[in-house]
N, C-alpha and C positions, 0 to 999 in steps of 0.2 A: 453533628457530633461524631458520627462514625467516620466521616472523612477526616476530621481533625485528628483523631487518634490512630488512624490506620498506620501512618508512617512511623510514629514513635513506637508503636507496639511491634512492628516488623523489625525495627532496629534493635529493640530489646530482645526479641526472639533470636536474631542473628548473633547478638552479643553473647547470649547464654549458650547457644548451640554451636557456635563457631568461634570459640575463644582462641586467642593466640597460643600456639603450642609452646612458645618460648617460656611460658609460665610453668610448664610441667617440670617437676623435680627430676634431675638427672641429665638434662640437656647440657648444661655448662660442662659437666664432667665428660660427657660424650664428645663435645667439641674439643676439649683438651686431648682426649684420646686420639681423635682423628688427626689433629694437628701433629701430635708426637709420632703417631704410628704411620701415617700416610702423607705427611707434609702438606696437608690442606692449609690454605690461608685462613687464619682465624676470622678476619673481618668478613670474608665471603660466606663462611658457614654461619656466622652470627646473623648475617643478612638473610640467608635462606631460612633459618629457623624463626626469624622475626616475622617472616611472611607465611610460614607454615601455620596451618590451623589444626586445632584439636577438634575432631569430628566425632561426637557421640554416636552417630549413625553407624560408624565403623564398628564400634563395640557392640552395638545392637545386632548388626549383621553377623559378626563372627560368633556371637553367643546363640544365634538361632540358625545354624547351618541347614541347608536343604535336606541333608541326610536325616534330619529328625522327622521328615514327612513319612507317611506310609509308603511302602515300596511301590505300589501301583501308581500313586500320585507322582512320586519322584520319577519313575520310569517314563510316564506320559509326557513329562516336560522335555525329554531328550529323544525318545524313540517315537517319532510321529511323522506324519506325511510331509510336513514342512521341512524337517531336517533331512529327510530322505531325498526330497526333490532338490533342495539346495545343495545337498551333498553330492548328488549325481552331477549337477552342473559344475561344482567345484572340482570334482574328480576329472571330469572331461576337460575342463579348462587347463588343468595342470597335469594332464595324463603323462606327458613325457617326464616331468619332474617326479611324479609318483613312481613310475617304473624305475627310474634311476635310483631313487631312495630305497626302493625294495631290493634292488640288486646289490646296492652297496651295504645296507645294514641288515637285510634279511627280515625286515618287518613288513607284513602284508599291507598292500596299499589301502585296503578297506579299514584297517586298524588306524592308520595315519589319518585318513579322512574322518573317521569317527571321533578320534580324540579332538581334532580341531572343531568338529561339529558340536560336540558336547561342551567344549570350553567356550567358544565364542560365536557359534553359528557361522563358522567359516570366515571369521574375521569381522562379522557385522556388529558384534557386541563385545568389545574388549574391555568394557568398564568405564565408569564415569567419575570415579573418585580420583582426585589428585594423588599421585603415588606418594609424594612427600608427606601429604597430610595423613594418609592411611598408615604408612609405616611409622611415622612419628607418634601418632595416636596409640598404635599397638605396642610400640617399643617402650613407651613411658606411661601408659595407662591401661595395660592389660597384663596384670601379674602372671596369669597362668602360662603365658608363652612370651614373656617379655624378652628373655634372652634370645630366643629364636628371631623375633622381629627386630631386635637391636642389631643382630648380625645381618639381617636382610637390609636394614637401613644403611649399615656400613657398606654393604655390597652395592646398594643403589647409588650411593655417593660415588663409589669407585667406577661403577658402570657409566654414570653420567659423565664423569671426567674422561673415561676412555672413549665413549661414543659421542662426546660433545653434545649431550642432551641438555636442554633447558630444564633444570630441576623443577621449576615451578610450572612447567607446561605439560609434563608427562602425566597421562591418566591411565588407570587400570582398575583392577578389582578392589573390593574393600580390604582384601588381604595383601595388596601390593603386587599381585601378579600382573605381568606385562604382555601386551601384544597379542598377535593372532593365536599363539599357542598357550598364552597365559603362563609364561615362565616366571618364577620368582627371580629376583635380581641375581642371587647366587647361581641359580641354574642357568640363567642367561649368560653369565660370565664363564661358566665351566662347559656347558653342553651345547650352546648355540653354535651353529656353523654357517659359514658363507657358502650357501649351496647354489648360488647363481653366478659365482665367480667374479663379482664386481668389487672384491677386496673390502667389503664392508658387511658386517652382520646387522641386519635390520629386521627384527621380529615384529616391529610395530606396523610396518607397511608392506613388507615383501613376503608374499606367500611362499615363494620358492625357498627362502631361508627357513621359514616356519616348518615346512614339510620336512626338509632335511634335518632340522633340529629335533623335531619330535621323534623321528626314526633313530637319530643318534642317541637321544636320551633313553629310549626304550632298550636299544641294543646295549648301552653302557650298563644298565641295571639288570641285564641277564636274559634278554629275549633270546629264545632258542628258535632258530629258523628251520630246523629239520630234526627229525627223530632218528638218531644213529641206528643203523641196522634195520630200519623199517622202510621198505620200498613199496611203491605202488606203481602199477602199470600206467604208462602214458596213454594207452589205448585200451578201452574196455574190451575184454574177451580175447586180447591178442597176446601171443607169447613173444616178448621183445627181448633183444639183447640188453646187456647191462646199460649200455649208453642210451637206450631208449626208455629207461626207467628214471623216475624222479623220486627223491626222498619225500616221504609223507610229512606234511605239516603237523607238528604236535598239537594235540587238542588244547583249547583254552578253557572251555567249560562244557560239560555235558549234563543233561538231565539225568536224574537217578531215581530208581524206585527204592523205597525205604520200607522195611517191615515195621509194623507198629511198635515192636518191642525196643527198637533202636533209640527211641526218644529219650531214654535215660542213659546216664553215663557220659563219658568223654567222647564227643563226636567231632571235636574241633582240631585235634592233633592230626597232621597229615599221615597217611598210611598208603601202602601200595594198594592197587586195585584188588589184588588177591586177598589182602587182609580185609578190605572193605566188603568183599564178597562173603567172606566168612562171617562178618558182622551183620549180614543181611542187607547190604547196600549194593544194588545192581545198576551199573550204568546202562543207559538206554541205547548205546551203540557198542559194538564190539571193539575193544581196545586191548593192547598188550597189558598183561596182568602185573608186570613189574613197574609200571608207571606209578608215580606218587601223586596223590591228590588230597585236597582238603574238602570236607563236606560243609556246605552252607545251605541256609534255607531262607526263603522269602515268604511273607504272609500274603496270600492271594485270596481275597474273599473270606470265606470261613475256614479255609485250610492253609496248608503250607506246600511250597514247591521246593524240591530239593535238587541241589546241583553239586557235582564234583568239579572242583576247579584245580587247575594245574599251574605249572611254573609261570607260563606267560600271563595268566590271570593275575598272579601275584606281582608280576612286573608292572602291570597296568596300575595296581594299587600304589606303586611307588610314585606315580604321577599325582594321585590323590588317594590318601589312605582310607578308602571306603569300598566295601563290597558293593554297595549300591552304585557307586561311580563306575567301578570296573565292569560290572554286569551291564550297565547302560551303554558303555563304550562297546562291549562285546556284541550286545544285541543290535545296536545301531549299525555296527560293522556288518553283521550278518544280513540285516535288512538291506543295506546298501549293496552288498555283493549280489544278493538275490535279485534286486531291482535292476542292477546293471546287466545281469545275465538275461533277464526277461526283455529288457530293451534291445539287447544285441540280437536276441532270437527273433525279433519282429521283422 
C-alpha cells in the first residue's frame, strides 16, 4: 500500500507547494505594463509566466531572515576557518584583479574578498531558487515588499533581454539575488562592470567581473578611501618627506568602552567622537575627535559588546541593511587580512 500511494502523494505535494505562478493576481496587468513600457512580446511573457512557479518556501525564507538569529550564531556562520581558508585561496587566485580594483575604486582588497565570502562562499553557493520563481512569488504574494520585488522582476526581464539569459534557467537566492556577488537585478544593470575587458558583464560565472562590480558598488554608495588631512608614516619611526607618506585608511568600526550610565537615552544618533567621549563612550584606539560615528551593540554571552561604526560601515549596510551583516563582513575582512600577513611572514 505504501508503494501504491507514494507517487500520488508526491504529485499532490508538488501541486500544492509549486503551483503555477500564472494564477497569482496581478500578473496579467504586469504583462500589459511590460509590453507597453518595454516592448516585450506578449506571447513570450505569457509563456514565461505559464512556466514560472509560485514557491511558498521563498515566502518562508524571507519571513525568517538569518539576522533573527543571535549575533554569535550569525557571526559563526560567516567568520570561521573555512571562509578564511577559502578566502585566502580566492584572494591569491585573483590577486592581480584585487589590486586593480583597490587602485581604481579605493576599496580595500580584504573588504571585497569578505563581501564575496559572506555572500556566496566565493561563488560556491550562489543559490538554488529559480530567479523567475522567486521574484514572481515575492512580487505577487508578499505584500510587505511587493512594489520592490515587482520592480526587481521588471529589471530581471530587462537584464535577461540585455544579457540574453534563459529566463527559466537562471538560479539565485530566495530574494532574487544573482551570481557570485549576489546583486539584485537592478544593481546588476546599474553597478556591474566588465572588469576583465571581454565586452560582456557576467556576474554569474566570471569572478573578475564580480570583484570589480563589488568595488564599484561600494564606491558608488560613498566608500571613503582615505581620511583627508590624516597622514601616517610609510616607515615606522622614520621621518619621511611628504611623498613617502600615505593617507590613513578611515576606520570602519572600533570597539568602545561604555560607562554603565550610558545605557539610557538616545545612543543611536551619530555623533562626533568628541561628543561620544563627553557621553562616556571611549574608543579603544586613538582616533581624530572630529570623526562621526554611530554606536551599536551586540549581545555576547551574558553581556554586550559595544562598537563605534563609521561611514564605511554604513556603506557596507547598503549591500545588506543589517548591522549583523556589515559587522560580519568587517570581521571576516580583518581575519583574512591578518591571516594573509601571517602567511606572508612565514
